[in-house]
N, C-alpha and C positions, 0 to 999 in steps of 0.2 A: 739901378744897378745893371752892370753889363755882365753877361755870362755867355757861355758857348754851349749849345746843345746840338745833338745829332738828330736830324729829321730826314725822313724819307724824301728823296728828290721830288717825286710826284706830289706828295703832300705839301711840300714847301712851295712848289710852283703854284698849286691851287690856292694856298693861303695867301701868297703874294697877289694873285689875281683878285681874290676876295677883298683883301685890304685895299687894293687900288680902286675896285668898284665902289667901295664904301667911302673912299676919300680919306683913308687913314693909313697909318704906318703898319708894317708887319708886326712891330713890337706891341702896338696898342691892340691889335687883333689877338695876338697870343695872350696878352694880359687879360683881356676880356674873357677869352675862352677858359683860361685857368681859373679866373674868379668864379665863373659860372659852374665849372666842374667842382671846385672846392666847396662852393655854397650848396650845391646839390648833395654832395657827400655828407655834409654836416646837418642837413635838414632832416629831421625825423619824420618819417611817414607815419600816418595814424595807424594804430594797431587794428588788428582784425578782431571783431567780436565773435567768439566761438560760442556755439550753443551749449547750454548747460542742461543736462538731463537729471531730473530729480525723481528717482524711483521709477518703478515699472520696467526697468531694463536690467540686464545683467544675466548671469547664468541661473539656471533653475536650481533650487535647493538640492543639495546632494550631488551635484555634478562636479567631478574632479577635473579641473582645468589642466592639471599636470599630466593627465593620462590620455594619450592618443587613442587608445582602445575605447575608453569611456566616451570620448568625444565622437568617435566614429560610430559607436552604438547609438548614441543620441541622434546623430545625423541620419542614420538608417531608420530610426523610429519616426523621425519627422518626415522622411520621404514616404514611408509606408502610410502614414496618416494622411498625407496630402493626396494620395491616389484614390 
């Protein structure tokens, strides 16, 4: 298929040089680049395994996580205990 695209002049010059150095046409170079880009975009990357914490963590019993004052008091207690 024949189509028209607008390409930056410097990029087009470099693409033509690269195609010539590889002994291929500009069209085949552009096709290959698009195939690689589209294949990369559809390839799913493996998920990241996140650590799972089972117990032993979390707020102390009775701590109100919605109260800034309670959290500040708790932080102050921890600081005094560490000294």
